[in-house]
C-alpha positions as CSV (number, residue, x, y, z in Angstrom):
1,M,-45.2,279.9,87.4
2,N,-41.9,282.3,86.7
3,N,-41.2,284.4,84.5
4,Q,-39.6,282.4,81.7
5,D,-42.7,280.0,81.9
6,I,-44.7,282.9,81.0
7,L,-42.6,284.0,78.1
8,L,-42.7,280.1,76.7
9,R,-46.5,280.1,77.2
10,I,-46.8,283.3,75.3
11,L,-44.7,282.4,72.5
12,K,-46.4,279.1,72.1
13,L,-50.0,280.6,72.2
14,I,-48.7,283.2,69.8
15,N,-46.9,280.2,67.5
16,S,-50.5,278.9,66.7
17,R,-51.7,282.1,65.0
18,C,-52.0,285.7,65.2
19,I,-53.1,286.4,68.3
20,D,-54.2,289.9,70.0
21,P,-53.3,290.8,73.4
22,Y,-56.7,290.3,75.0
23,T,-56.7,287.0,73.9
24,I,-53.6,285.6,75.0
25,I,-54.9,286.9,78.8
26,D,-57.9,285.2,78.5
27,K,-56.2,282.0,77.2
28,L,-53.1,281.8,80.0
29,K,-54.8,283.5,82.4
30,I,-52.3,286.2,83.3
31,S,-52.6,289.6,84.3
32,K,-52.6,292.7,81.8
33,E,-49.0,294.0,83.6
34,E,-47.9,290.3,82.9
35,L,-48.2,290.0,79.3
36,D,-47.3,293.9,78.4
37,T,-44.0,292.3,80.1
38,G,-43.5,289.7,78.3
39,L,-44.5,290.7,74.8
40,T,-41.8,293.9,75.9
41,I,-39.5,291.2,76.5
42,L,-40.3,288.9,73.4
43,E,-40.1,291.7,70.9
44,T,-37.2,293.5,72.1
45,H,-35.0,289.9,71.7
46,G,-36.7,289.4,68.6
47,Y,-39.4,286.3,69.4
48,I,-42.4,287.9,68.4
49,E,-43.3,291.0,66.2
50,K,-46.2,293.0,66.0
51,V,-48.1,293.2,63.2
52,N,-50.4,296.2,62.6
53,Y,-52.5,295.4,59.2
54,R,-55.1,298.3,60.2
55,N,-58.1,297.3,57.6
56,D,-56.2,295.3,55.3
57,C,-55.6,292.2,57.6
58,R,-56.5,290.2,54.2
59,T,-52.1,290.5,53.8
60,C,-51.6,288.6,56.6
61,P,-50.4,284.9,56.3
62,A,-52.9,283.9,59.2
63,Y,-55.7,285.5,57.7
64,S,-57.5,282.2,56.2
65,K,-57.1,280.9,60.2
66,C,-57.4,284.5,62.2
67,D,-61.0,284.6,63.9
68,I,-60.0,288.2,65.2
69,K,-59.3,291.5,63.0
70,S,-57.7,293.7,65.2
71,P,-55.0,296.5,64.3
72,N,-52.7,295.5,66.8
73,L,-51.7,291.6,66.8
74,Y,-49.0,289.7,67.6
75,R,-47.0,286.9,65.3
76,I,-43.8,284.6,65.9
77,T,-40.2,285.4,63.7
78,E,-38.2,282.8,63.2
79,K,-36.2,282.9,65.9
80,G,-39.2,282.1,68.1
81,L,-39.7,278.8,66.1
82,R,-36.2,278.2,66.7
83,L,-36.3,278.8,70.2
84,I,-39.9,276.4,70.7
85,M,-38.3,273.7,68.5
86,R,-35.4,273.8,71.3
87,E,-37.9,273.6,74.2
88,T,-39.8,270.4,73.0
């Protein structure tokens, strides 16, 4: 699997809901280093954003669907959604 495939898989998973890094590692079966690199690239280019709600997750639009109450979550941006739409 090449780097572009990993980035797209990360982006598609984040599109499903706000998600924490360890869940991404588990679901995609990638290393922490691959994930860290992928998240950095996606965030730098504006495809995802870090969400740091701390103790008030209820302000997150995905709260009702979320089963992870972590202070470090990621969610897809409009730019990321457009990329997924082009790739599918």
